[in-house]
N, C-alpha and C positions, 0 to 999 in steps of 0.2 A: 647583515640582517640577522636578528635573533628571534627565537620562538616567542618570547614574551611580547616583543614588538608586534608580531603578527596577531597574537591574541588580543592586544589592545586595539589594533586596527580593526579587527573583526567586530569587537564590541562596539566601537564607535559607529561602524558601518551599519550595524543592526539597529541601534537605538537612535542614531542620528543626533546625538547629544553628548558632549564631552563630559559633563558633570555626571550624568546618569551612567555613562559607560565606566567612569572611574569607580562609581559605587558597585557596578556589576563585577569588576575585576578586583576590587578591594584595594585600590590605591588612591592617592589624592589626585585631584584634577590637574594641578600643575605638573605632577610627575608624569601623568598620562600624556599630557600635551607635549612635554619634553621628549618622550619616547616616540611619539608620532612624528615630531619634527626630525628626530634622528633617523627614523626609517625613511622619511621623504628625502633627506640628504643622501642616505645610502643609495636610494633608487634613482636619485636625480630628477624627481618629478613630484609635484604636489599630488596628494591623494584625496584631499577634500577641498570643496569650495565652501567658503565661509562668508555668506552674504546676509547681512541684517539678521543675524541669529539663526539662519537656516543652514543646516549642514547637508551637503550633497556630495556624492562621489564624483571625482573627475574621471576622465577617460582612463587614466592610469589606475585609479582606484577601482573602477569597474573590472578592469582586466585582472587586478591582483586579488579581488575578493574571493572568487571561486577557488583560485589556486591556494590562497591562504587557508581557507576552510579545509581543503583537502589535505594540506600539509599537517595541520593541527590534528585532523582526524587520524591520519596515518601515524603520527607520533603517539597519540593515545592508544591506538591499536598495538603498536610495537611495545609500548611500555606495559600494557596489560598482558600481552602474550608472554613477555619475559617474566613478569611477576607471577603469572600462573605457573610457568615452567619451574621456577625456583621455589614455588610455594609461599610467596610473600603474602598473598591474600587470595580470597576466593575469586572464581571467575565470574563473568557476566555475559549474558547473551541477550540481544535485542531482536525480537521477532516482530515483523509486520504481517498483517493479514487483512484481506478484504472482509467486510462485515459477514458475508455468508460463510466464509471459511473460518473466521474467528469464533463462530458459534457452532461449527460442525466438525471440521477437521482438527483445528488447533487444540480443543480441550483434551481429548484422549492422548494426543501426542505430548502435550505439556505435562499431563499427569504422569506418563511414563518417564519423561525426563526428570521431573521433580523427584519421583521415587528413586531413580538411579543416582541423582546428583542433588541432594537436598541443600547443599551449601551454596550452589550457584545462584546468582542473582538473575531472576527472570524478568524481563520487561517486554510488554506487548503493546504494539500500536495498531489501532484499527483505522483503516482508511481505504479509499479507492486505489486501484492499481497505479494510476498515474502519480498519485501522491506518494505511494510507497516506493516507486521507482526513483522519484526525486530524493526521498530521504535516504535510500540506499546509496545513491551517487554522492550525496553530501556527507556520507559517513555516519548518519544518525541511526542506521539499522545494520545488523549483521546479516540477517536473512529475511526474506519476505515471501509469503505465499501470494502470488499474483495471478491475474488472468492474462495469459500471453496473447498479445495482439497478432492479428493475421499477418501484418507487415513485419513482424519480428520485434524483438526487444532492443533496447538501447545497446549499442556496441560496447559501452562501458560495463555491461553486466554479463554475468554468466547465468543463464536461466535454463533449467532442465525441466521439461514437461514430465508430470507425474500422473495426472488424472485428466479425464474429460468428463464433462457433466452436461446433461440436457436441460434446457430451459422449458418450463411449463407455464400454462396460463392460469393465474390465480384469480378467483372470482368468488362471490358469495352465492350467486344463483347459477343454475345450469345454463350452459351456453349452447345455442343452436349450432349444430355441426352438419356438414354435408357428407361426412364420412360414416360408412356403415359400422366402422369399428369404434366410433365415438371420438376419434381424434379430431383435432381442430386444425384447419389449414390457416396459414398466416393471412390469407385473403379474407378469412371469416372475421378478422379483427377490423376490417375496414369500417364497419358501422358500430364498433364498440368503443365507448369512451375509455381511454387509457389513463392510468395513474403513472406518471413518469418520474424517474429518478432525476436527481439534480445534475447540473452540468459537471463534467469530469468523472461521472460514474460509469463504470464499464457497461453496466446493464442498460444505461440510457443509449449508448452507442450501439449495442447489440440489437436493441428493440428498433431503433430508427433505421438501422441498416437492413434488418429483416423486412420491415414494412416497405421501405423504398425499393428494395429488390423485388418485392411482390407488386410494385406499381402504384403505391398509394402513400399519402402522407397521413399519419395517424391523427385522430382527434383526441386532444388531451383534456381530461376533466380536471386534473391537478398536475401542475408542473413543478417538480422540485421536491426532494425528500431523500432521507437516508433509508436503509432497509426497513427498520422497524416502523418508520412513519409510513412508508409506502404500503406495507402489509396492513397497518391499521386503517389506512384510507380505503383499501380494498374491503376490509372487514366492515367498514361503515357504509359500504355500497356505493362508493364514489366512482368506481370503475374497475377495470381489470388491469393486470400487470403481468409482464413476462419476468419470471423469477426462477432461480435454481430450485429444483424440486426438494433439495435437502433443507431449505429454510422454512418450508410450510408443514413439515412433519409434526411440529408442536403447535400448530394453529388450527384447532378443530373447527373454527368458524369459517375456514377458507376451503373452497372446492378446488381441486386440481384437475385440469384437463390437459392431456398430452397433445403435443403438436404432431401432425402427420409427418411421415418421413419426407425430406431429410431432416426436418425440424431445425432447431437452432442449438448448436453445441459450442461449448467453450473449453479451452485447454487451460488447466491449472498447472502452474510451474512453481518451482522453488528457485529463488534468485538471490544472487549476492554480487558484490562488486568484483569485477574481473581482476583488477590490479592490486587487490589487497588479499594477503594470505589470511584465511579464516582462523579465528582463535580456536583453541582446543574445545571450548564450550560450543562454539558455532558449528564445528565439525561434528560434535557429538549429537547436537540437536538435529542436524540434517540426517545423520545415520538413523536416529530413532524414528524420525519422520518416515523415512523410506522403509524401515522395518515394519512400522505400523501399517503402511499401505500394503505391503506384501502379505502381512498376517491377515488383514481384513479381506484381501482377495481370496486367500486360501480358505478362510472361514465363511466366505460368501456374506460378509458383513458390510459391504459398501452400500450406501443408500441407493434406491432405485434411480436409474439414469446416470449413475456414476461408474466409470470404467477406469481401470488402471493402465498406465503407460510405462511407469518406472519398472 
């Protein structure tokens, strides 16, 4: 079994077409087919079903695909690490972040990293925590700022908690509250139309869990949306939403109402694959991230509702 054969196999598995896969990897279709057959002979099992022009993975192919992706990612990491060490080329670091963290925590951290390491290639991916965890495990990211689930993170990851944040209720109009302090109880949302995040979004799960724990199923005025869309729907008066307080600081058209204790809090963590040694650039980005958090705590510069754990 050779690395280039695994690369060709993954390409075919992803596009489900031999000619298109050959274009992707830059060889001719007959050459690609020959290498796939050689790989199948080595493994002693067919990897693809070819029926009336449709390409599907066999059971053996399904087993091999995630392993092949991990092997190729590990080889790329090893190659890059050695090249960085001997100075053959500049480093690269790939950071994932949830939308709220990509617009709040990531910018000052990346600015510090860029100032210290101007030749390192910085790549940022924005997505929900579930998507970021998947990309970490596939080897598509080096680090990710994620919301840590109460049940714990995937055992294939090392995730270190660094911050906690409180969720607030975003609205355009004042909300009636039963609290003398002006805080809102979760039960006060029973009769409020909610703007809901899309499936797979951490804030969707947090909102639904909080409402159900309070004994009711929320009424949704709009269902589905990313962070910017949800905040825009709130600004348009379509309903209220549970959001991190840090994302509404630059939205003057949105009112913020705190939740009465215990409220709804989330833990922010920095995660990486457990079985892969971080690159020099990845370790340096993590160090700068933690330094920034410690500096912000000392200077009392963390946003309201955010507390440090690291």
